[in-house]
C-alpha positions, 0 to 999 in steps of 0.5 A, spaced: 617 441 885 611 437 888 613 433 895 613 426 892 619 429 887 622 433 893 623 427 897 627 423 892 633 428 892 638 429 898 641 435 900 647 435 895 642 435 889 637 440 892 643 445 892 644 443 886 637 445 883 637 451 887 644 453 883 641 451 877 635 455 878 630 450 877 627 451 884 628 456 889 629 456 897 623 458 898 620 452 895 624 448 898 622 451 905 615 451 903 615 443 901 618 442 907 613 446 912 608 442 908 611 435 910 611 438 917 604 440 917 602 433 914 607 428 918 608 432 925 601 430 928 603 423 929 611 424 929 611 430 934 618 431 932 618 439 930 617 444 935 617 450 931 618 452 924 620 459 923 615 463 919 621 468 916 625 462 914 619 459 909 614 464 906 617 470 909 624 468 907 629 473 903 633 469 899 638 474 897 640 473 905 642 465 903 649 465 901 653 461 896 655 454 899 655 447 898 648 447 901 645 453 899 637 454 899 637 446 903 631 447 908 634 444 915 633 443 922 637 444 929 636 440 934 633 444 940 640 442 944 647 445 943 649 450 937 645 456 938 642 461 933 641 468 935 634 470 937 631 463 936 629 459 942 633 453 945 629 450 951 634 443 951 627 439 952 626 441 959 622 446 963 628 449 966 630 452 960 623 453 958 622 460 954 630 461 953 632 465 947 639 465 944 643 472 945 648 470 940 649 465 935 654 459 936 660 459 931 658 452 928 651 455 927 655 461 923 659 455 919 652 451 918 649 458 915 655 459 911 655 453 908 647 456 905 643 451 909 636 455 911 635 453 918 627 453 918 625 450 925 627 446 931 626 439 933 625 435 939 630 432 944 629 429 951 631 433 957 638 436 956 639 429 951 640 425 958 637 418 954 636 415 948 629 416 947 626 422 945 620 423 950 620 430 955 615 432 959 616 439 956 615 437 948 611 430 949 614 423 945 617 423 938 615 417 934 618 413 930 616 414 922 617 406 921 613 404 928 609 410 931 609 405 938 616 405 938 622 410 940 625 415 935 632 414 939 635 418 943 637 425 944 637 427 936 630 423 935 626 429 932 632 430 927 632 423 926 624 422 925 624 428 920 629 425 915 627 418 916 620 421 914 622 425 908 621 432 911 628 434 910 634 430 906 638 431 913 637 435 920 642 437 926 645 431 931 649 432 936 652 425 940 655 425 947 654 417 948 651 415 942 645 421 941 646 421 933 648 414 933 642 410 936 637 414 932 640 414 926 640 406 928 632 406 929 630 410 924 635 407 918 639 413 917 646 414 917 649 418 922 657 419 924 660 421 931 666 425 929 673 425 932 674 430 938 676 436 936 674 436 929 668 441 930 669 447 935 665 448 940 666 456 941 663 460 945 660 455 949 666 451 951 671 446 947 674 439 947 677 440 955 669 442 957 665 438 953 670 432 951 664 427 949 661 431 945 660 431 937 655 435 932 653 432 926 647 431 922 642 425 921 642 424 913 639 419 908 645 419 903 653 418 905 655 424 901 651 429 904 654 427 911 661 428 909 659 434 905 656 437 912 662 435 915 667 439 910 662 445 911 662 445 918 669 443 921 675 447 923 677 451 929 674 458 931 679 464 932 682 463 938 682 455 939 685 451 944 686 445 941 690 444 935 687 442 928 690 439 922 685 439 916 685 432 913 689 430 907 683 431 901 675 434 903 671 428 906 666 428 900 671 425 896 673 420 900 665 417 899 667 414 892 674 412 894 676 405 894 678 403 901 682 398 898 683 392 903 681 393 910 682 389 916 675 389 920 675 387 927 668 385 928 664 384 935 658 379 934 658 375 939 660 379 946 661 386 948 666 385 954 660 383 960 654 383 955 653 377 950 650 380 944 643 376 942 643 372 936 639 375 932 643 381 933 650 378 932 646 374 926 645 381 922 652 383 924 655 377 921 651 378 915 654 385 914 661 382 915 659 377 909 658 383 905 664 386 907 668 380 905 665 379 898 668 386 898 675 383 899 675 385 905 678 381 912 673 380 917 675 377 924 672 376 931 676 380 935 674 385 941 678 391 944 681 389 951 680 394 957 677 394 963 669 394 961 666 395 968 671 400 970 669 404 963 662 403 965 662 405 972 666 412 970 662 414 964 656 414 969 660 418 974 662 423 968 655 424 966 652 425 973 658 430 975 657 434 968 650 434 968 650 437 975 655 442 973 651 444 967 644 444 971 647 449 976 649 453 971 642 453 966 638 455 973 643 461 975 642 463 968 634 463 968 633 464 975 630 458 977 630 453 982 632 446 980 626 441 983 621 437 981 618 442 977 623 444 973 626 438 971 624 430 970 625 425 975 631 422 973 634 428 971 633 431 978 637 424 981 642 425 976 643 432 979 643 430 986 648 424 985 653 429 982 652 435 986 656 430 991 662 429 987 668 432 988 673 435 983 678 430 984 674 424 982 673 428 975 680 429 974 681 421 975 676 420 970 679 424 965 685 420 966 682 414 965 679 416 959 685 417 956 688 411 959 683 407 955 684 411 949 691 409 948 688 401 950 683 402 943 689 405 939 693 399 941 687 395 938 687 399 932 694 398 930 692 391 928 686 393 925 683 398 921 676 398 923 671 395 928 664 392 926 659 392 932 652 393 932 649 400 935 645 397 940 644 390 944 636 389 943 630 391 938 628 398 939 624 399 944 617 402 946 615 409 948 615 409 955 620 404 956 625 405 962 630 409 958 624 415 960 626 420 964 619 420 968 620 413 971 620 416 978 620 409 981 627 407 978 633 408 982 638 411 978 642 404 978 636 402 975 635 406 970 642 406 968 642 398 968 636 399 963 640 405 959 647 401 958 644 395 958 641 397 951 647 401 949 654 399 952 658 400 946 656 407 943 659 411 949 667 408 948 667 413 942 665 419 946 670 417 952 676 416 947 674 421 943 674 416 936 669 417 931 664 412 928 658 411 924 652 408 924 649 405 917 642 403 915 644 396 913 640 391 918 633 389 921 631 387 928 627 382 930 621 386 929 623 388 921 625 395 924 631 398 921 637 397 925 644 400 924 651 397 923 656 401 927 663 402 925 669 404 929 675 407 927 682 410 930 682 417 932 682 422 926 680 417 921 674 419 919 676 418 912 676 410 912 669 411 915 667 415 909 671 410 904 668 403 907 660 408 908 661 409 901 662 403 898 656 399 902 652 404 900 653 402 893 653 395 895 647 394 899 643 401 897 638 403 902 635 410 898 629 406 896 627 403 903 622 408 906 618 408 913 611 408 912 609 414 915 613 418 909 612 425 906 613 422 898 606 418 900 602 422 904 
């Protein structure tokens, strides 16, 4: 198999070839490593390749699973892998080596994925662009002057560029969906409790977060969730398996869905005309497929929601930084964290426990309001972002020292006021590469569903992938053309 052929396959297809004996896991790993060598000098998305999982790979150690032998990258944040570095894009964690593997990492390994390296992220996944002092700026393969999104920008960039068919991502405010949007991938934020965070935490301690992938096909995204979801032993959150595997939902007809659409406003934020027109074009395709689409917006206190999200973000980041600093024996200072991160820490460290409890009460109330909205709508269609893909060095960057914390938040949440709703309420959402921004860059259509209804998202994603396939859309910087 050559590199051009390799890039035409998704992960499900590659696993099938490995199982049939038509290609080996070593050969696939070498092709991925070759693609990194050719593309990463421009992308800067890969931190390191694990040599023992490429040329030195013992194929006998790969278990049989749905993705056996498929090369895969872990984002440098979240699930840990024993004996591998995980630095979270920060000088504070520089050199940290994981003493154990997280439950989710073990699930990925049991699925047969061959984890061959780690990808870039902004410092502790704090922002919507993957730029850091530690690893530099990750570039978008569609236009290397533009951001690859954040915080899973490294994984998104190599997936879009054909290095691997899918790569690990996680999402605390849009960090899977934003990179998927700007890089032209699919990316889902799952329902709270769908994936275990043992032993680092659980949904009580990590209420905003969801792990998943950026992928090029809907079936890979579904198959990955099937493979890794489920409770760890002793999980404190009740968990129920869905009615059928999500991979089966991709080809199931969704029936006639009642879809709400926000193409004009999101609370106090007007949606620019060119963005709204792209969402309306998706609505017309949905109507052509037999769905009912109406302009409608959930009713909740938008300003209070955004303020509560900011407060929760600074409080939890401050607590996390204190824990990591203690573990590393380092001080939190300008020498170890970036200017905006330091401001987040200083602000969050002044908070009281009662404020954190009050925020939890508010997002529970907001979740019920959103649940009421979904009683009369099956899905909600919105943009992922409210403007075109920013250039590198934008005010989203954590090194913009002259920005006040309020100014930085205004830039960030002015661009992405929608995606954090799902993190706040625990509901699932997906970004699909159906639109373009004013400059011709990819732009995601964002579908939100009620709690626990990933099946609806896979139904509609699978249907739209057939109606307007995106597999043939490739960025200028792509492994199949170098």
